[in-house]
N, C-alpha and C positions, 0 to 999 in steps of 0.2 A: 304921312302914314297915320291912319286912324287907330285909336285905341279905346279901351273901355272908358277911360277918363274923358276922351274927346269923341263921343259918338256922332260924328258928322254924317248925315245921310244926304244922298243926292237923289233927285228924281230922274229916272230914266224911262224911256219907252221900252216896252217888252220886246226883247230881241227875237223871241220865238214866233209871235203871232203878228208883229208889226201893227198892233191895234192902236187905237187912239188913246187907250187907257195908259196910265202911268203907274210905275211901281216905285216904292221907296226901298232903297238898298244902299248900303254903305260902299264906299269906293273900293275897299279891300275885297269884298265879296265879288264885286264886278270884275276886278282883275283876275280873281280865281276862276270865275265862270268863263271869262274870255280865254284864259290859258287852257282850261279843260277843253273848250270848244276847238281851239287850234290844235291841240294834241289829238283829239278825236278825228279831226279832218285829216291830219297827217297820217294817222294809222289807217284810215279808210283809203287814202291815196296809195299807201304802200300795199295794202291788201289788193287793190284793183290792179296795180302794176304786177304784183306777184301772180295773181290769177291769169293775167294776160300772158306772162312768161310760161306758166304751166300749160295753158292752152296751146301756145306755139310749140312747146316741146311735145305735147300729145299729138299734134298734127304731124310733126316731123317723124315721130315714132310710128304712126299709122302708115305714112308713106314708105318708111323703111320696111315695115312688115310686108306691105304689098310687093315691094321690090324683091325682098328675100323669098317670099312665097313663089313669085314668078320664076326666080332662078332655081329654086328647088324643083318646081314642076319641069323646067327645061332639063335639068339633070336626070330626073326620074324618067322622063320621056326618052332621053338618049340611052339610059340603061335598059329600058324596056326594048328599044330597037336593037340593041346589041344582043340581048338575050334571045330575041326572036330570029336572029340571023343564023 
């Protein structure tokens, strides 16, 4: 672990642009950046999964609405036939 008394810096390639340039950064900050990146990816993954579940539920509700509307029309049609007799 690095501290102020032992400011060891390591040269790393830029993870964002994969350029040939190098950046100077201490090992502790690298670990923090990597942990933040992993956490962001996990949140993004969870968000995508959540959106997919919501889309599936919306699709199911739309199908249910169409089915219920057709049943309502059938019932109304039967009632109209009974009234006309």
